[in-house]
N, C-alpha and C positions, 0 to 999 in steps of 0.2 A: 576492297570492294568488302565488305562484312560479308562473311560464308551464310546467317544463317540468309543471306538475300541473295545471293549468289545466286539457288538455284528455286527453285518454285516447286509445289504437285506438278504433276502432268497435267491434273484438272482446272488448275489456278489460272483465273483471266484477271486483267486488272486495267486502270483508265486511269488517267489524267483528272482532279480534278477539278471544280472551278477555284479560281482564287480563294483564298483561306486567312482568316485573322489569325494571327501569333503573337500574342504578347510574355516575354519573357521577365520576370521578374529574382535577382535577385540579391543577396543580402541578409547580414541577422534575423532578421523582423521579415524576411517577404509574404512566409509561411501566417502571420502575425498578422500581417496586415489585410491581405486576402479574406481571412477567415473573418475579419472585424468589416465586410463590405461587401459576403455573396449569402443568397442563398444559403447554403451546405454547410453542414458541420466539417468542416478539413481538419482538426486537434487532431483524429487516428490515422492519417491520411500520409501512409511512409512513401518512400521512397520507391519510384517502381510503383504506385499508384494514380487513383485521381479517382474523380466525381464531377457528378453531371451539377452544377451552379448556374443563377444566373446572378447578374449585378445590376442595384434598381439605385433610380434617383430617391430625391427626400420624400416625396413624392407613391411611390413603390412602379413607378414607370418602369420599366426595362430601356438599362445601358445596355446589358450586352446579355447574351443563353450561351452556351459552351461547355466544356470540360476542364477543369482545374485540375493537370498535371501535377506531380514532384518525380523530380531528379535528387540527386545525390546531392547536387550542392545547388537546387537554385530552382526554380516554379513557374510552372506554364499554363496560358488559357489560350484553347485553340476552340474559335470559332469559325462560325461562316464570314464570308467578306465584308464589310463595309462597316466591323465594330473598334479596329483593332486602334484607333487612331479617341476617342471616347471614350473607351472603358481606360487605353494608356493616361488622357487626361484625369478623369475621373480619379483614377488610385495614387496618382501623384498629387491630383490636389489637396489630398487631405495626410500626406505625409509631412510629417511636423520635424520630430525627432527621430521619427526611427530612421533604423536604415533598411534602405530598400533601394534599388538601381531596378528604374523602368524603362522596354524595350521596344517599343513593336515591329516586330521583325516580318509581319505580313507580307511588305513586299519585295523580302528577299529571300523569301519559301515559296514552295509550290508544295505539295502533295500529289501521293496515287492511289488510288485503293486497289486494294489485291483480295479478289474473295474466290476461298475453297473450300470445298464440301469436306473434304478429306482430312483438313487441316493441313499446317507445318509445323515444322522442326521446332524451333522457337521464335515466339512464343509458342508451347504448346496447351491442346484443350486441358490440355488436366491442367494445366495452374493458370488459368486463367478467370479472375475472379465473376461473380455473377453479377453480368451484364443486367441481371434485369431490377437490381437495388439499388443502380445509378454508378454503380464503381464501374474504373477503368485501369486500361494499364497499359504502363509509357516503359519504352527502355531504350536506351544510346544505342547505335551503333560504337564498333570499339574503337573509331578514330571518332564519335562522337562526333561523324559527319552527320549523322541522320536521325530521327528522332522516327520511333516503330509504334503504334500508338493504336489499342484496342481497344471503343469505345461505346461501343452499339448503334453505332449513325445510322448505320448502314445495314444490320443484321451481325446475331452475333458470329458466321464467321466473312465479319469484313476486316481486314488492317490497312492502315494508315503507314504510310512510308514518308515521309518529311523532310525536306533538302533544298539545295540550292537545287537550279536549275539546273548545276553540268553535273552534281551528282547524283539526280534524279532521269538522268537523258541517259545519266551511265548504267546506269540499272538497269529502265525499259528497254535500251538496248539488245544486252543480253540477255531478256526475257524475246523479244520479239524473237531472236536468232534461236534461243534453244525452243522454237515452238508454244511457245505459252500463248494464248490467245486472247485478244481484246474485248470488255469490257465496252459496251452500246453508252451512250450518255443517255437512251431508256432502261437500260440494266442500273445503272446508277443510281437513275430517280426513285422505280420502282423498288431500289433498296432502300432507300431514305422515304419514301413514303410508307411502305412495308412498317419498317421499322415506328412508325410516327415521328418522326423527326422534321421541326418545323423551320425554314429556314427562315433565317435574318433576310430581310427586305423581299421575300415573298410572297411569308405566312405569316409574317410576325414581325412587328418594327416597334419603334422607342413609342407606342403611344397605346402599346400592350401591359396590363397587369399579368404579375409575376402566375394567379391561377388559370389567368386566361392561355396560357400552353397550355396547361390540364399537360404539365408532368409533375406535380404534386411529389408523387413518389419516388420517385427519381433526384428529385434537382433541388426541394428546398425541405428545410427542416425546419418541424413547429416545435423545438425546445430546445434551441441550440442557445435562444438567449438573442442581446441586442442587437443589431447592423440595422445599417443606411433601406428605410423602405420599410422595415419589417415590423411597424405599428400598422399600416394597411395589410400587407401579408395576416396579420393576424385580425385583425377586422374580418375581412372576407371569411377567413376559416368559421369565427364562429355566428356568421353572417351566414355560413353554410353551403351556400355557391356565388359564381360569377353571373353574368349579365350576358355573357358571350365566351364559348373557347373552342378553341381546335378542336375537329373529328374528324375523324376517318371519315373517308364515302365510297360507295361502288358505283359505279357509274356504266350504266345498259341502254344500245339502243342508239347510238350513235356520239360521236365525236363532239370534244369543246374545248373551246378558248376559252384559256385561263387570260384574266381572272372575269369570272363571271359571275350575277349576280345570281341569288337562288332562292327557292318560293316556295311556303306550304301553305298550297291550295292559290288564293290570290294575297295572302300573309307574308311583306319581304321576313326572308330568313335567314338571311346571310350572302355568304360569295366564295366562292370554288377559287383557291387561288394554283393549286401544284393538281398535275391530274398525267397517268399514263397510262398508254393502251400496255392490256394483260396479255388479253385472248382476241386479236387481230382489231384492226382499228375502232371499233362502236363498241368495246368493252373497256372497261379504263377504273384505274382508284385513286384515289387522288385524294388534299384534306380541304377540310376548309374552317371559317368561321361562319356557325353557325349561332342564332339566338339562344339562351338554354332551354327554350320552351322546343325550338326544333331539335336538341342531338341527342333525344331518343334514340336508341337502336332500333332500326324497321321501320322512323322515319321515312318518307318519301317525299323527294324533292324534287321541281320542277326547274328548267333556265325559262326566263323571258323570253330569250329567242325562240326555242323547241321545245314544242312542252309534249313531244313523242317521248324525249330525253327521260330516261329515268337514275333517277339515283336515291339510293338509301345510302342511307345510314347506318357505318357499320360500329361494335363494339370492342374498342376499343383496346378491352382487358383481354382480347382473343393474339392468338399466338401472331398472325398474321391480318393485315386486310386486304388481303389477296384472296 
């Protein structure tokens, strides 16, 4: 077992994550191939690093969203469940003479989230990249059985460990015996929503345009040059905005089942897709897809079912939506 994972800080808590997408790319041209088909500039990514990115179809619609990571001899795509088969087929379709091998490993790997406010011994806070810039960090355990990832999707203090079920079960057994607590599903969901990370299949799907995820600053390079779907991205950038986007909201005065249609006055404004309680059952935070006119911070929305519930748009530039 990796020494860096055998013991955690006393305050560290952990939780098994929902199913994930993990696509592995190897071969001399793996990095170049990924760079040609994603929204991010990967040329400066060194082993141990990574970047948030999107992969688009020819019309600029979303094929996959997640983190592209690099280890010593291969590249990885890590994302929410439901993207692996489509992304692997998408990338394989454009392999002509390139030396690239693509494997969808999502069904063979699971992930566990660790959160600790005091940090942990390796990687240390001092060595972490600026997560706000879209950067990420990856390491391998000594026996290469585990991927250790820090990418900001669960906040700055979140670390994801990915491995086979047997390997993850062995780790969590050690942590349970050591007295480290478990994160609840609500803890995990709150961390994701506070980080502004839209979940594929819940908040976004293959019908979304890149800028509708509102991840421009961290996931899109507007200067890297051509890639599949780039014309649509550039056209939207020239126009100045999309017609809808993922937006953080605060919910007060009642619980809401998601998904829920939202209204600004009597006019349809969008849909709430994620929600978690933060201060009791009647207060929560969430992510919604809103029409651009309703996405201004401070805008008050309501649901069709319960007009007493108060939903307020939050500034996504704040450090937390909580």
